[in-house]
C-alpha positions as CSV (number, residue, x, y, z in Angstrom):
1,M,-191.4,-83.7,-168.8
2,D,-188.4,-84.2,-166.5
3,I,-189.1,-85.6,-163.1
4,S,-186.9,-84.3,-160.3
5,R,-185.3,-86.5,-157.7
6,R,-187.6,-85.0,-155.1
7,D,-190.6,-86.0,-157.3
8,L,-189.1,-89.5,-157.6
9,L,-188.9,-89.7,-153.8
10,K,-192.5,-88.6,-153.5
11,M,-193.5,-91.2,-156.0
12,A,-191.6,-93.8,-154.1
13,G,-193.3,-92.9,-150.9
14,M,-190.1,-91.6,-149.3
15,A,-191.4,-88.5,-147.5
16,A,-190.7,-90.1,-144.2
17,I,-187.1,-90.7,-145.1
18,G,-186.6,-87.1,-146.3
19,T,-176.6,-109.5,-181.7
20,A,-172.9,-110.2,-182.6
21,V,-170.6,-107.3,-182.8
22,G,-170.1,-106.0,-186.3
23,G,-166.3,-106.4,-186.4
24,I,-165.3,-102.9,-185.3
25,N,-161.6,-102.6,-185.2
26,V,-160.2,-99.7,-183.1
27,S,-156.9,-99.8,-185.0
28,E,-158.6,-99.3,-188.3
29,A,-160.7,-96.4,-187.1
30,A,-160.4,-92.9,-188.5
31,T,-158.5,-90.9,-185.9
32,L,-157.9,-87.3,-185.2
33,T,-154.9,-86.3,-183.1
34,T,-155.1,-83.0,-181.3
35,R,-152.7,-82.2,-178.4
36,N,-152.8,-85.3,-176.3
37,I,-156.2,-86.8,-177.3
38,R,-156.9,-89.3,-180.1
39,L,-160.6,-89.5,-181.1
40,T,-162.1,-92.6,-182.6
41,R,-165.7,-92.5,-183.8
42,Q,-167.7,-95.7,-183.5
43,A,-171.2,-96.8,-184.0
44,P,-173.3,-99.0,-181.6
45,V,-172.1,-102.4,-180.8
46,V,-175.2,-104.4,-181.7
47,G,-175.4,-105.1,-185.4
48,S,-173.3,-102.1,-186.3
49,K,-170.4,-101.1,-188.5
50,L,-167.7,-98.5,-188.2
51,V,-168.8,-95.0,-189.3
52,E,-166.5,-92.0,-189.5
53,N,-169.3,-89.5,-189.1
54,P,-172.1,-90.6,-186.8
55,V,-175.6,-89.3,-187.7
56,G,-176.6,-86.9,-184.9
57,S,-174.9,-86.7,-181.5
58,A,-172.5,-89.2,-180.0
59,A,-171.6,-89.7,-176.4
60,K,-168.0,-89.4,-175.4
61,V,-166.2,-92.3,-173.8
62,Y,-162.7,-91.4,-172.5
63,F,-160.1,-94.2,-172.6
64,M,-156.6,-94.8,-171.3
65,R,-154.7,-98.0,-172.0
66,T,-152.5,-97.9,-168.9
67,I,-154.3,-99.0,-165.8
68,S,-153.0,-96.9,-162.8
69,T,-154.4,-94.9,-159.9
70,E,-153.2,-91.7,-161.6
71,N,-155.0,-92.5,-164.8
72,L,-158.2,-93.5,-163.0
73,I,-158.2,-90.1,-161.2
74,R,-157.4,-88.3,-164.3
75,L,-160.3,-89.8,-166.2
76,Y,-162.7,-89.1,-163.4
77,Q,-161.7,-85.5,-163.4
78,M,-162.8,-85.3,-167.1
79,I,-166.4,-86.4,-166.3
80,N,-167.0,-85.2,-162.7
81,G,-168.6,-81.7,-163.5
82,E,-172.0,-82.7,-162.0
83,I,-170.8,-84.6,-159.0
84,Y,-171.6,-82.8,-155.8
85,G,-172.7,-83.2,-152.2
86,R,-172.7,-86.6,-150.5
87,V,-171.2,-89.1,-152.9
88,G,-171.7,-92.8,-153.0
89,I,-169.0,-94.8,-154.8
90,K,-170.7,-98.0,-156.0
91,L,-168.0,-100.7,-155.9
92,H,-168.3,-104.4,-156.1
93,T,-166.2,-105.3,-152.9
94,G,-166.2,-109.0,-153.7
95,E,-166.4,-112.3,-151.9
96,P,-163.6,-113.1,-149.3
97,H,-160.1,-113.1,-150.8
98,G,-161.5,-112.6,-154.3
99,P,-158.4,-112.5,-156.6
100,N,-159.8,-110.2,-159.3
101,I,-161.4,-107.3,-157.3
102,L,-160.1,-103.8,-158.0
103,P,-156.9,-103.1,-156.1
104,R,-157.5,-101.6,-152.6
105,D,-154.7,-99.1,-152.9
106,M,-156.1,-97.8,-156.1
107,V,-159.6,-97.4,-154.7
108,Q,-158.3,-95.9,-151.5
109,A,-156.4,-93.2,-153.4
110,F,-159.3,-92.6,-155.7
111,Q,-161.8,-92.2,-152.8
112,A,-159.5,-89.8,-151.1
113,Q,-159.8,-87.5,-154.1
114,V,-163.6,-87.3,-153.8
115,P,-164.8,-85.1,-151.0
116,N,-167.7,-86.3,-148.8
117,S,-167.6,-89.8,-150.3
118,N,-167.7,-93.4,-149.2
119,I,-168.2,-96.8,-150.7
120,V,-171.8,-98.1,-151.0
121,E,-172.9,-101.7,-151.4
122,C,-175.9,-104.0,-150.7
123,N,-176.3,-107.5,-149.4
124,T,-176.6,-110.4,-151.7
125,L,-179.5,-112.5,-152.8
126,Y,-177.7,-115.8,-152.4
127,A,-176.7,-117.2,-148.9
128,G,-173.0,-116.6,-148.8
129,A,-170.5,-114.4,-147.0
130,R,-172.3,-111.2,-147.8
131,Y,-175.9,-112.5,-147.3
132,T,-176.3,-110.8,-143.9
133,T,-175.0,-107.4,-142.9
134,A,-172.8,-109.0,-140.2
135,G,-171.2,-111.4,-142.6
136,H,-170.9,-108.6,-145.2
137,R,-169.0,-106.4,-142.8
138,E,-166.7,-109.3,-141.9
139,T,-166.0,-109.8,-145.6
140,L,-165.2,-106.1,-146.0
141,R,-162.6,-106.4,-143.3
142,T,-161.2,-109.5,-144.8
143,N,-160.8,-107.8,-148.2
144,G,-159.3,-104.6,-146.8
145,W,-162.1,-102.2,-147.4
146,T,-161.4,-100.4,-144.1
147,F,-159.9,-97.1,-145.2
148,C,-163.3,-95.3,-145.4
149,P,-166.9,-96.0,-144.4
150,V,-168.7,-98.6,-146.4
151,D,-172.5,-98.0,-146.4
152,I,-174.4,-101.3,-146.7
153,M,-177.4,-99.4,-148.1
154,D,-180.0,-102.1,-147.3
155,E,-178.8,-102.7,-143.7
156,D,-182.0,-101.1,-142.4
157,G,-184.3,-102.0,-145.2
158,D,-185.2,-100.7,-148.7
159,F,-187.2,-98.1,-150.5
160,V,-189.0,-98.4,-153.8
161,L,-188.0,-96.5,-156.9
162,P,-190.3,-96.3,-160.0
163,V,-189.1,-97.6,-163.3
164,R,-190.5,-95.2,-165.9
165,N,-191.7,-97.1,-169.0
166,G,-190.0,-100.3,-167.8
167,I,-190.0,-103.4,-170.0
168,H,-190.8,-105.8,-167.2
169,L,-190.6,-103.9,-163.9
170,Q,-192.7,-100.9,-162.8
171,E,-190.7,-100.5,-159.5
172,V,-187.6,-101.8,-157.8
173,A,-186.6,-102.0,-154.2
174,M,-183.2,-100.3,-153.6
175,G,-181.1,-100.2,-150.5
176,Q,-182.8,-97.6,-148.3
177,N,-179.7,-95.5,-147.7
178,M,-179.3,-94.7,-151.4
179,A,-181.9,-92.0,-150.8
180,Y,-179.4,-90.0,-148.8
181,Y,-176.8,-89.5,-151.6
182,D,-176.7,-86.6,-153.9
183,S,-174.4,-88.2,-156.5
184,M,-173.1,-91.6,-157.4
185,I,-169.8,-92.7,-159.0
186,V,-170.1,-96.2,-160.5
187,L,-166.6,-97.6,-160.2
188,T,-166.8,-101.0,-162.0
189,H,-164.5,-103.9,-162.5
190,F,-165.5,-104.9,-166.0
191,K,-165.5,-108.7,-166.4
192,G,-167.6,-111.7,-167.3
193,H,-170.7,-112.8,-165.4
194,A,-172.4,-116.2,-165.0
195,M,-175.9,-114.9,-165.9
196,G,-175.3,-111.6,-167.6
197,G,-172.5,-112.6,-169.9
198,F,-170.5,-109.5,-168.8
199,G,-170.7,-107.3,-165.8
200,G,-170.2,-103.6,-166.6
201,S,-171.7,-100.4,-165.2
202,L,-175.2,-101.6,-165.8
203,K,-174.7,-104.8,-163.7
204,N,-173.0,-102.8,-161.0
205,I,-176.0,-100.6,-160.3
206,A,-178.8,-102.8,-161.5
207,I,-178.0,-105.7,-159.2
208,G,-175.6,-103.9,-156.9
209,C,-178.0,-101.2,-155.7
210,A,-181.0,-103.4,-155.4
211,S,-181.7,-104.6,-151.9
212,G,-180.6,-108.1,-151.2
213,Q,-183.9,-109.7,-150.0
214,T,-186.4,-107.8,-152.1
215,G,-184.9,-105.8,-155.0
216,K,-182.6,-108.6,-156.2
217,V,-185.5,-111.0,-156.2
218,Q,-187.3,-108.6,-158.5
219,V,-184.4,-108.1,-160.8
220,H,-183.7,-111.8,-161.1
221,G,-187.4,-112.5,-161.6
222,Y,-187.4,-115.2,-158.9
223,P,-190.9,-116.8,-159.2
224,G,-193.4,-117.8,-156.5
225,A,-191.7,-118.1,-153.2
226,E,-190.8,-115.1,-151.1
227,M,-187.2,-116.2,-150.9
228,P,-184.9,-118.4,-153.1
229,P,-183.4,-121.5,-151.6
230,P,-180.1,-120.9,-149.6
231,G,-176.6,-121.6,-150.7
232,P,-175.4,-122.7,-154.2
233,S,-178.9,-124.0,-155.0
234,W,-180.4,-120.5,-155.0
235,F,-180.4,-120.6,-158.8
236,D,-182.7,-123.5,-159.6
237,G,-183.2,-122.9,-163.3
238,T,-186.6,-121.3,-162.9
239,M,-185.5,-117.7,-163.2
240,P,-185.6,-115.9,-166.6
241,L,-182.3,-115.9,-168.5
242,K,-180.9,-114.3,-171.6
243,D,-183.1,-111.5,-173.0
244,E,-185.5,-111.2,-170.2
245,F,-182.8,-111.1,-167.5
246,M,-180.9,-108.4,-169.5
247,E,-184.1,-106.4,-169.8
248,R,-184.8,-106.7,-166.1
249,M,-181.3,-105.4,-165.3
250,A,-181.9,-102.5,-167.7
251,D,-185.2,-101.7,-165.9
252,S,-183.4,-101.7,-162.5
253,G,-180.4,-99.7,-163.8
254,K,-182.8,-97.1,-165.3
255,A,-184.4,-96.5,-161.9
256,T,-181.1,-95.6,-160.4
257,C,-180.0,-93.5,-163.3
258,D,-183.2,-91.6,-163.3
259,F,-182.9,-91.1,-159.5
260,F,-179.5,-89.4,-159.8
261,G,-180.1,-87.7,-163.1
262,K,-177.0,-85.8,-164.2
263,H,-175.3,-86.6,-161.0
264,I,-174.0,-90.1,-161.8
265,V,-170.8,-91.0,-163.7
266,F,-169.3,-94.3,-164.8
267,L,-165.8,-95.7,-164.7
268,N,-165.0,-99.3,-166.1
269,V,-161.7,-100.8,-165.2
270,M,-160.8,-103.5,-167.7
271,R,-158.3,-105.6,-165.8
272,R,-158.2,-109.3,-164.7
273,M,-161.3,-110.0,-166.7
274,S,-162.3,-113.5,-165.7
275,V,-165.4,-115.0,-167.3
276,D,-166.7,-115.0,-163.8
277,C,-168.0,-112.2,-161.7
278,D,-166.3,-111.1,-158.4
279,C,-169.2,-112.9,-156.8
280,A,-167.4,-116.1,-157.5
281,G,-164.6,-115.2,-155.1
282,T,-161.7,-117.7,-155.1
283,S,-163.5,-120.0,-157.4
284,A,-163.4,-117.5,-160.3
285,A,-161.7,-118.8,-163.5
286,E,-158.3,-117.3,-164.2
287,P,-158.5,-114.5,-166.8
288,T,-157.3,-115.5,-170.3
289,I,-157.7,-112.0,-171.9
290,P,-155.1,-109.3,-171.5
291,D,-155.9,-106.2,-169.5
292,I,-157.2,-103.5,-171.8
293,G,-157.4,-100.1,-169.9
294,I,-159.9,-97.8,-168.2
295,C,-163.0,-96.1,-169.7
296,A,-164.9,-93.2,-168.3
297,S,-168.2,-91.6,-169.4
298,T,-171.4,-89.9,-168.2
299,D,-173.3,-92.2,-170.5
300,I,-174.0,-95.8,-169.2
301,L,-174.9,-97.2,-172.5
302,A,-172.0,-95.8,-174.3
303,I,-169.4,-97.0,-171.8
304,D,-170.6,-100.6,-171.7
305,Q,-170.8,-100.6,-175.5
306,A,-167.3,-99.3,-175.8
307,C,-166.0,-101.9,-173.4
308,C,-167.7,-104.7,-175.3
309,D,-166.1,-103.4,-178.5
310,L,-162.7,-103.3,-176.9
311,V,-163.1,-106.9,-175.7
312,Y,-164.1,-108.1,-179.1
313,N,-161.1,-106.4,-180.7
314,S,-158.6,-107.7,-178.1
315,T,-156.4,-110.7,-178.4
316,S,-157.0,-114.0,-176.7
317,N,-160.6,-113.0,-176.1
318,R,-162.3,-116.3,-177.0
319,D,-163.3,-117.3,-173.4
320,L,-164.8,-113.9,-172.5
321,V,-166.6,-113.5,-175.9
322,E,-168.0,-117.1,-175.5
323,R,-169.3,-116.2,-172.1
324,I,-170.9,-113.0,-173.4
325,E,-172.6,-114.7,-176.4
326,S,-173.7,-117.8,-174.6
327,R,-175.7,-115.7,-172.2
328,A,-177.0,-113.2,-174.8
329,G,-175.1,-110.6,-172.9
330,L,-175.1,-108.0,-175.7
331,H,-178.9,-107.8,-175.2
332,Q,-178.0,-105.6,-172.1
333,L,-177.0,-102.9,-174.6
334,A,-180.2,-103.3,-176.8
335,A,-182.3,-103.1,-173.7
336,M,-180.7,-99.9,-172.5
337,A,-181.1,-98.4,-175.9
338,N,-184.8,-99.4,-175.9
339,L,-185.2,-97.6,-172.5
340,K,-183.3,-94.6,-173.9
341,M,-180.8,-94.8,-171.0
342,G,-178.0,-93.4,-173.1
343,N,-176.8,-92.6,-176.6
344,P,-176.4,-95.6,-178.9
345,Q,-173.5,-93.8,-180.7
346,Y,-170.2,-93.0,-179.0
347,E,-166.9,-91.5,-179.7
348,L,-163.9,-93.2,-178.1
349,V,-161.5,-90.5,-176.9
350,E,-158.1,-92.0,-176.2
351,V,-156.3,-89.8,-173.7
352,I,-152.5,-90.1,-174.1
């Protein structure tokens, strides 16, 4: 039985708030050219092989090779049929002067095309520039995110969302203000990640929507103490890594996806893909893999799978692939499939 967002709010007590990739090669895929769209059918990333005719349904992932504001908006317009009301654009706004964050001009033009929208973020778990709301707002000004309101959703606290049939978590504390949004656009800079291997749409909401001082502790599985130690020593080696961390991210991401239901869409921009997350700021490693393009989908599993395939089939991908595999990053995909968060089969639809 489907559970409505209103039921989820009631369940959360909110009445008061009202493994390796199977060598898939895009260039070798069977294609169908119709008008200006090329369709490539692919199977799941994990332990899969290319299939021309997927068994059962397949999620659509739209793809454009040229990264531009125009193409970002065009792809969004292909998936935005269920976006309505007050819209939160979940963006990783980055540490001060981060060299790899999405271009501000691109995001500004995109946000201007989405009525009744603003950027949404949450404070960080680690003690850095975005640890407090005051510091976070200063960082937003430093990085130029001043063209629209930025809602730091946990500024005034958090609220609890259930995780239906979670692997490790039964509930996750999200930024309180997330409850006020009707829809969410997950606008992600796809790149590497120190703990997750890669940071795609799942990471953007699983960690990014969790409240800094409670939800992120739950997702990371920080043991014992109420708060982790401050500064660079916050990760002391006692938190779960690899499979369990990926499963905890999937649990958290599922809570947000269930909350918005059909009213959430995903855009992954594959540019300046350092092995490090935008959390690393100016210390992030220089990207060694070429920019690939933009993907868009209404299916979180399909879009992150497709981006992994595109990385594995790109040139000069050794550094990013090593980062993904050394952290068991592909287990994110298996965990999402286990939680039935999306379709494990996708069609890559290249828009010309």
